[in-house]
N, C-alpha and C positions, 0 to 999 in steps of 0.2 A: 503493500500500499504505500503511495506517495504522502510524504509527511505533510500535514495540513488539510489533508482529505479526510471528510466525515463519510464512513461508509460502514455497512454491515458486512461482516464475513463469518464464515464456517469455522467452528473452532478446528476442524480436521485439516483445515488447510493450512495451519500454521506448523510448517516442518522446515527441516534443514538448518540453515544459517538463521533465518529468522525466528525458529524455534529456541536456538542456542542463545541468540542474543536477547530474547525475552526471558529465558529463564536465569540467565547470568545477570542481567540488567546492572543495577548500581555496584554488585560485587565485581564485575569486570573494571570498573573505574577504581574501586577501593583498593583491589588486590593485584592489579598490574604491577610490573616491574618500576615502571618511571614513577609511579604513586608511591609505590613503598620505599623506593630510594629518597624521595622528597620528604616524606615522613621521618625516616631516619636522619635526614640531614636536619630537619626542623629540630628534633630530640636533642641530638649531638649538638648543635649550636646553642640550645638553650642550656644543656648542660654545662657546656664549656664557658659560655659567656654570662649566663645567669639573666639578670634585671635587663642589663644592656640590650640584650638579644630580644626580650620580650618588649622594650620599648621600641626598638628599630622596627619590628614587625608591625607593631601597633600604628606608627607613624606611616609604613611605607602601604600597608594594606587597608587601614581602617581611615586613614587621612587624620589622625589625632595625634598630637604631640603630647604625651603624658610621661613625667619624671616617675622613677619607681616608686617615691614617696606619694605618688597621687594615684596609684593602680588602686588602692584599698578605699571603698566607699565608706566615708565617715559614718560612724554609729549614729550621729544625729540626723544624718540625711535619711537613712535607714528608718529610724522612727518617724520621721516628719512625712514620709512618702505617702500614708494613708490620708493625709490632710488635703493632698493634691488630687485626690481620686472621688468621682462620683459616689454618693452614698450606695446606689444600686450596684456598682461594680465592685464596690468593697464588700457588701454583703454576697456577692455572687464567689467572692474570692474564698471568703470564709466558708460558704457552703460547700465549695469544691473541696477544699481541703478537708473538711469534716467527713465528707463521704470518702474520700481516699483514705483517710484515718480510719474509719470503721472498717472500711473493706480490708486494709493491711491488719489492723487489729484481731479481724475474724480469721486471718490467715495466719496468726501467729501459733507457732507450736507450744507444747509444754517445752519448758526450758532443760528438764532432765527426765529422760525417759530410761527405765532399768526394767529388764526382764531375766529370768532365769531360762536360758534355753534349754539346759538339762541340768541333772543335780550337779550343784557344786561349779557350774559355770554361768556367770551373769554376764549379760552385755548391755550396753546402753549408748546414748546419745546424749551429749549436752550442747545446746545452741547458745553462741555468743555472738555479738553484734563485731563487725569490723571497726578496727580503731578510728578509721577516717575515710571520707568518701570526697572525691571531687567531682563537682556537678558543672558540666557546661551547658548553659542557656544561649541558644541563638538569637540573634538580633539583627541579621541582615535583609532578612525579608519579611519583616513585621516585629510585632510585641509579643512575647510568649510567657506572660506570667504562669499559664497553665501547663508549659513544660517545667518550670520550677517546681510547681506543685506535684504533678506525677512521679517526677524524680526524687525530690527531696522529702515530701513526706513518709513514703516508706523507709528512708534512711533514719529519719527522726523517731519512728514508732519502733524500729528495729533497735533503738538505743545507741548508735553510732556516735561515738565521742565528739568528733569534729567533723563538721559538714562544709565544706569550702566550695564557693560558687566563683565561676568565672564568667563573664558575660562581656562580649565586646561594646565598647562606648558607641553611642550614636556621635552624630556627626559634631555636636556642640559638647563632647565628652563626658555626657550625663548617661546614668541607667534608665530604663524605663521605670517609671513611678510603680506600677502596678507589680512588676517583679519584686521590686524592693517592698512593696506592701505584702507580698504574699511571703517574703522571705521574714518579714519582722511578725506575722502572724505564726509563723513556724519556730520561732527563736533564733534563726541564723543571722548572725551578725558578720561573719567573714565572706564578703563579697569583693570580687577584685575585677575591674574592668582593663581589657587588654584585649588584643588581637586572638581570635578563637583558637588557630593552631598553636601558636607560641603560648598561649594561656593553658591549653591542654597538656602540652609539654612541660611546662612548669608544675602542672600537678603531679607529673609522672616523675619528674627528676628534683623538684625543689630549687628555689632560688632565696636571696636573701629576704625576699619580700613576701612571695607566693609561697605557702607550704606544701610539701610532697605529701601525697594522700596513698593510702594503700589499694583503693579502687577507683575507677573513673567512668563516668557514663556521660551521656548526652547526646542528642540528635544532632546532624547536621550535614555539610555536604560530603562528597569523597574524601576531601583533605581532612577534614575534623575526624572522620571515622577511621581513615588510615593512620593518622597519629595516634589515635587511641589504640589501634591495635597493635601498632609499633611500640607503645608505651611498655608492652610486656616484657620487652627486653631490658626494662630498668626495673622490674619488679613491681610494676603497678598493673593491677588485673583490671582489663577491660570487661564490663558487664554484658556488654552485647553490640551487634552491629547495628548501629540505629543511623542509617543512611537515609537517601531521599524516600518520600513516603510513597507507598504503594497500597491499592485496594483492588477488591474484587467483590462484584455484587452477584449473587447467583440467585437466578430467578425462573419459576416456572410461570405456566399461563394464568395464576390467579394474582399475579403481581400488579401494582399499580404503576403504569408506564411514568407518570409525571414523578412520583417518588424515585422510581429507578434514574432517571434522568438528572435529578439535583442530587442524588447520593453518588451517582458516578463522578460528579464534579466536586464532590466534598475534599477529597484527598488531591485530586488534579490540582486544585488552585494553590498547593504548596509550592509549587516550582515546576519548571520545565523539565527537570530532570526526575518527577514523579511518574507514577504509573497507575492508570485507574482502567480498570477492566470490568464489562458488563458480561458476564454468560449466562445465556437466556435461552431456556428449551423450546420456545413458542416463537416462530418465525413472524408472525404478525404482530407481536408484542415487541419482539426486536426492532422492527421497522418504525413502530410507533415511537419508541424511544428516540431513534436517530432523528425523526421528524420534530420531535420535541427540543433536542438537544441545541440546535443553533438560536432558538429563542432564550432560552436559560443562559446560553453562553453570552448572550448580547447584554443580558443584565448585569454581569460581572465587569467592575472597572479594571482599568487596567493597573498594574501588569498581571493581574490576578486571570483575566480573559486569555492571554498569551499563555500563561502558565498551562491552564487548564486545558486549553486547545493542543498545545505540544503533547500534554501528557496521554489525551485519548487518542492521538493520532499518529504518535512514534510508536511507542511500546504498549500501549494501551489500546481501547476501543470496544465496540460492541461485537459481541461473537454469538453466532447460534450453535449451540449445544445440540448434539443428535437426541441425547436422554441426560437425565441426572447421572447415570453411571459415568458417560464420557465426561459431565462435567467435574464429577467429584474425583475422577483419577487424575485430571488436567490441575484441579485445584491443589492437590497433595504433591504433584510434580512442581508445581511452582512454589508452593509453601508461602504465600502471602503475608503480609504484616497485618493487613485489616482484612476482615470477610464479613459479611452482612449476607444472612439466609433469607432471601424474600422468597420463600415457598411455603407450600401448604402444611409442611409437617417439619418445620425447622429443628426440633429436638430429634427426630428420626434422622435427618441428613447430618446434623452436627456429630451424632455417634459415628458417623462414616468418616468424618474428617480426622486426619492424624497429623497434619502439618500447618497451622496457621497462628501467628501471633494473637489474635482473638477472633472470637466468633459471635456475631451479633444475630439473635434470634429474632427474624421477621421485621417487616417494615417499620413497626413502631419503634424499632431502636436503631435509628441513624448514627452514623459514624460520629456525627455532630455530638449527640447526647454522650457518648462514650468518651470522646474526645476531653470533654468539659466537665459533666457533670455527674455521671453516674458512680465514678470513684474506681472503677477498674484500671488496669495500667493503660496509659495511652502511649507510653515509649515501648515500643515493640521491634522485634528483630525483623531487619529489612534484608533483601537482596538473597533471599532463600534461606537465610539463616534460623527461620523459624522451624525448618526441620532438624535442628539440633539445640536451640535453646528458646527461651521465654522471655516474656516482657519484664519490665523492672518492678518487682515488688519487694516486701519485705525480706523474702527468701534471698533476693540479691546482695542483700548486707549483712546476713547471717553467715557463720560458719558451723559446720556439724564437728563437734570434737568426739571422736567415738572414745567409749569407756569400756571396761572390761575387768571382771574380778574373778579368782579362782579361790575355792577352798582347797584343803590337802586333797580331798577326794577329787575335786574336779582337776587337779592338777595331775593326780595318777591318770587320769581318763585321757588326758591331752598328751602327757609325757611321750608316749611311743611314736605319735605323728611327729613332734619336734624333734626328737631324737633321730629320727630316720632321714627325714628331710635336711636336718643338719649336718649329719653325716654325709649324705649324699652332694650337698652343694659346697661342701669343703668348709665348715665353720665351727671348728672345735670349742670355741669359747662358747658358742650357742649350746651345743650338746653338754658342754661341762655346767652350764647354769642349770641344766634340768638334772644331770646325774648326780650332782653334789646334793640337791635336795632329798632327791631319792636315796642317797647314802645316809643323809641326817636324818631322815625319817624311820630307818629301820633300828 
């Protein structure tokens, strides 16, 4: 399909290079050799030159000259941000935080779980939070207090000791008031304004001004995602691949065409590198959606209209699936970030989906509601990473410490296994640790 052309295609017609391009999508930009080399270069530069490198990147790419002492947003600015907001917006932020907090508290496991697997052999697990978390909040294509909420709230609920936020400055050097107000509502006080790639690198390696953090997360363009992935070389764990937005709406003949059209545009308006797909099992419905799309696109202001058009005509679009079986198989292969099931029995279809960042049940559950107001994760794996990872929740910031205990009876039970394997692998001290106890027990 020629880029920029709105048309309906059959799902089965996607093949060859076109299929490979769609399946790899943003991952091909994040994990190619050139991007990996650039990401390593940013990390190495910030590791070597510290704050000076961060200031240079911020001046070059964001057009804002900030001295290292100006990176940090003053506490009084964070506390005063709410006063600059409309009351309804402030209440919306508070409600979004409350629902996100409630969802993550519901997820919280028991701090310690122990069970006796067999006589004298007790095993268990203890969950503890990470020491520190670095959160990147983008600002290049808009204002994103919702990103701070969906990422920082789980960290706060998990009990992370130190939550550090990095956000690129606006042209006047400030940070969006709603982002600051949301941080204040969550009790977050360490916010740094600087270039995104350099800021993420600083969270990985630490500078004199920006502290190093144990885990890093935050959505962004392929550069931001690549720097996060490369940060693992410095011991900072990236929580997920959060690249350009992507969505699939799966619909059968009972779906509403207008809802399908507007939901298709939901994630499409994020950027030209987004992907928005509608898989529809009814030909007439698919054609009706395509008829409606130009009108809804025309209502969007620029640059959102251009972003959305590119997202549904390049890697996205409206496709006719032969049946639900074909559509479900393709969805699992694609492993989308966002998935909405606009079908007659969404629960039954959801049970067949194994790989998706989120599954929204029915047309009364639009992406916009999940993005902002329900409380489920809105920071979700992209580029096919939903096949191996999950969205950012409380569990992203918890570590499982295994526990075990043996009684003398339990030790006698497991001793032969330990001795035989220790001898075979050539570790005599391991064997000795068992045999000395056996000798002492006699």
